[in-house]
C-alpha positions as MATLAB code, in Angstrom:
seq = 'MMETFILCMLIIAIAVALLCVKVILLKDGTFSSQHVKDNPGLRKRRIHCVMEQDAEARSAYARRVDKDKKN';
ca = [
       0.000    0.000    0.000;
       2.758    2.427    0.946;
       4.747    1.580   -2.182;
       1.735    2.472   -4.344;
       1.299    5.782   -2.539;
       4.973    6.691   -2.972;
       4.865    5.684   -6.647;
       1.776    7.867   -7.217;
       3.419   10.829   -5.492;
       6.539   10.360   -7.595;
       4.496   10.296  -10.811;
       2.592   13.442   -9.762;
       5.853   15.225   -8.860;
       7.384   14.358  -12.238;
       4.241   15.556  -14.052;
       4.237   18.879  -12.183;
       7.954   19.364  -12.855;
       7.449   18.711  -16.572;
       4.521   21.134  -16.696;
       6.661   23.832  -15.067;
       9.754   23.475  -17.272;
       8.993   26.680  -19.191;
       8.285   28.627  -16.002;
      11.357   27.346  -14.203;
      13.948   27.587  -16.991;
      13.028   30.887  -18.653;
      13.768   34.214  -16.989;
      10.267   35.621  -17.520;
       8.601   32.271  -18.109;
       4.859   32.121  -17.693;
       2.122   29.686  -18.508;
       0.489   30.526  -21.819;
      -3.176   31.447  -21.756;
      -5.542   28.551  -22.353;
      -8.485   30.774  -23.260;
      -9.997   30.394  -26.717;
      -9.676   34.084  -27.582;
      -5.895   33.969  -27.016;
      -5.282   31.068  -29.402;
      -4.194   32.326  -32.851;
      -5.125   29.058  -34.581;
      -8.705   29.247  -33.348;
      -8.947   32.944  -34.207;
      -7.756   32.145  -37.726;
     -10.600   29.625  -38.056;
     -13.035   32.190  -36.597;
     -13.800   30.001  -33.582;
     -14.899   32.100  -30.621;
     -15.634   31.625  -26.973;
     -18.982   29.950  -26.333;
     -20.217   33.130  -24.642;
     -19.359   35.192  -27.742;
     -20.978   32.627  -30.033;
     -24.115   32.655  -27.897;
     -24.277   36.466  -27.995;
     -23.851   36.437  -31.801;
     -26.595   33.845  -32.220;
     -28.976   35.753  -29.940;
     -28.391   39.049  -31.724;
     -28.877   37.411  -35.141;
     -32.120   35.829  -33.911;
     -33.316   39.131  -32.441;
     -32.652   40.933  -35.737;
     -34.538   38.226  -37.617;
     -37.509   38.437  -35.238;
     -37.556   42.244  -35.476;
     -37.467   42.025  -39.266;
     -40.369   39.541  -39.260;
     -42.447   41.790  -36.976;
     -42.020   44.744  -39.339;
     -43.406   42.754  -42.284;
];
């Protein structure tokens, strides 16, 4: 039981160390943003945050409803 616990802790420590390589080794190292709006590849494909997509869909629907009411 104790060997399993120590092995798990060792694996977790190695994983954390590997995740922090950029932060530890570079002078001004930081974690890169994981947000959709900060990813250039997604911006190039015009993929937005779900909140932005929802707002776009609601405004398009509202314009369509307003247009239908006028006719």
